[in-house]
Every structure is written in structure tokens, then in C-alpha cells.
C-alpha positions as CSV (number, residue, x, y, z in Angstrom):
1,X,2.4,20.4,6.0
2,X,2.9,21.4,2.7
3,X,0.8,23.2,-0.2
4,X,2.0,22.0,-3.7
5,X,0.8,22.9,-7.1
6,X,-1.0,21.2,-9.8
7,X,1.9,22.4,-11.6
8,X,4.8,21.8,-9.0
9,X,3.4,18.3,-8.5
10,X,5.1,15.3,-11.6
11,X,8.4,17.6,-10.7
12,X,8.5,16.8,-6.6
13,X,6.8,13.9,-7.0
14,X,10.0,12.7,-9.1
15,X,12.5,14.1,-5.9
16,X,11.1,12.4,-4.4
17,X,11.3,8.9,-6.2
18,X,14.9,9.7,-6.3
19,X,15.2,9.9,-2.6
20,X,13.8,6.1,-2.8
21,X,10.3,6.9,-1.3
22,X,7.8,5.8,-2.9
23,X,4.3,9.1,-3.4
24,X,0.6,8.6,-1.9
25,X,-1.6,9.7,-4.0
26,X,-4.7,10.1,-1.9
27,X,-7.3,11.0,-2.8
28,X,-11.0,12.3,-0.5
29,X,-13.1,12.6,-3.2
30,X,-16.6,10.8,-2.6
31,X,-16.6,7.6,-5.2
32,X,-19.3,9.0,-8.2
33,X,-16.3,12.7,-7.5
34,X,-13.6,9.5,-8.8
35,X,-15.8,8.0,-11.4
36,X,-16.3,11.9,-12.6
37,X,-12.6,13.1,-13.1
38,X,-10.2,11.2,-12.1
39,X,-5.9,10.9,-12.5
40,X,-3.4,9.6,-11.1
41,X,0.6,11.4,-11.9
42,X,2.8,9.4,-12.9
43,X,5.7,7.2,-9.9
44,X,2.3,7.1,-7.4
45,X,0.7,5.3,-6.0
46,X,-3.5,6.1,-6.2
47,X,-5.1,5.7,-3.1
48,X,-9.0,6.0,-2.8
49,X,-10.3,6.6,0.9
50,X,-14.0,9.0,1.3
51,X,-12.6,11.8,3.6
52,X,-15.6,10.5,5.9
53,X,-13.5,7.2,5.8
54,X,-10.3,8.7,6.6
55,X,-10.1,7.6,10.6
56,X,-11.2,3.8,10.5
57,X,-8.6,2.9,6.9
58,X,-6.2,5.2,9.0
59,X,-3.2,1.9,8.5
60,X,-3.7,1.5,4.9
61,X,-1.2,4.7,4.5
62,X,2.7,4.8,5.9
63,X,3.3,7.1,7.6
64,X,6.4,7.2,6.8
65,X,6.0,7.4,3.5
66,X,5.1,10.8,1.1
67,X,1.4,11.9,1.1
68,X,-0.1,13.8,-1.4
69,X,-4.0,14.6,-0.3
70,X,-5.6,15.4,-3.7
71,X,-9.8,16.7,-3.3
72,X,-12.5,18.7,-4.9
73,X,-10.7,22.3,-4.7
74,X,-8.4,22.0,-1.7
75,X,-10.9,22.6,0.7
76,X,-11.2,19.4,2.2
77,X,-7.5,17.9,1.0
78,X,-6.7,20.5,3.4
79,X,-9.0,18.9,6.6
80,X,-6.5,15.8,5.9
81,X,-3.4,16.8,5.4
82,X,-3.7,18.3,8.7
83,X,-5.4,15.3,10.1
84,X,-2.6,12.8,9.0
85,X,-0.2,15.3,10.2
86,X,-1.6,15.5,14.1
87,X,-0.8,11.6,13.2
88,X,2.4,12.1,13.2
89,X,2.1,11.0,9.4
90,X,6.3,12.6,8.2
91,X,5.4,14.2,4.7
92,X,2.1,14.8,4.0
93,X,1.0,18.0,1.3
94,X,-2.1,19.3,0.5
95,X,-2.6,19.1,-3.2
96,X,-3.3,22.8,-3.9
97,X,-6.9,23.9,-5.8
98,X,-7.4,20.0,-6.0
99,X,-8.6,18.1,-9.5
100,X,-10.1,21.5,-11.1
101,X,-7.0,23.5,-10.7
102,X,-5.7,20.1,-12.7
103,X,-7.9,20.4,-15.5
104,X,-7.1,24.1,-15.6
105,X,-3.1,24.1,-15.1
106,X,-2.3,20.4,-16.4
107,X,-4.3,18.5,-18.3
108,X,-7.4,19.9,-20.2
109,X,-8.6,17.0,-20.8
110,X,-10.0,15.4,-17.4
111,X,-13.2,16.9,-17.1
112,X,-14.5,19.1,-14.6
113,X,-17.1,18.5,-12.3
């Protein structure tokens, strides 16, 4: 599992796409949180699965595709990223600081909550 900052996220996604990979943004926040604030970097497929549902819905993720895990501040996503690694997912990234960091450092129009 690797940590990726919100600032380096877009360039890393572009690099992966150039390699023919299809990165997934896995948002593990609750539906009410996603309704408050959301983003999908260009080139990524978005998948919203609350943290507690990850084990039951694991089949929705391709273990061969890069997965970038997002939450509010980066703690739930870190736990999910470690879980995905233990489930033999090849390339897992935790988005450090979560959507709050995205709002502070990349796109101030993304609401904070």
C-alpha cells in the first residue's frame, strides 16, 4: 500500500493510464458524506462502497487494477487499503488527507464538512 497526496494524485493517475491501466477511485465514506462533497479525477472510474460493506462487496473490485481509496481525512481509507492488500490486490493507494485535503490543497470549490 502506498500513500499518495491529493496534489500528486492526477499525475499518478495519468501515468497509470499511459500504462494501459484503469484506476478506480474507491470512496469508502457514507452516502450522506458523499452527498456533501465529492470529486472524481479525470480518467478514473468511481466506486462508492461504505467501509463496512467492503468485505461483502469485494467482488466489485478487480484485484489487477490500481485502487485509490478515499475517505474524509484518510483514516478509514488507510484501513481499507490495508485490507485490500491482504486480499491480494496488486496496487493499492491511500489518498492521504482524504477529501478534506482535496478541498484545502486542490479544489477549494469542493465543500468541507
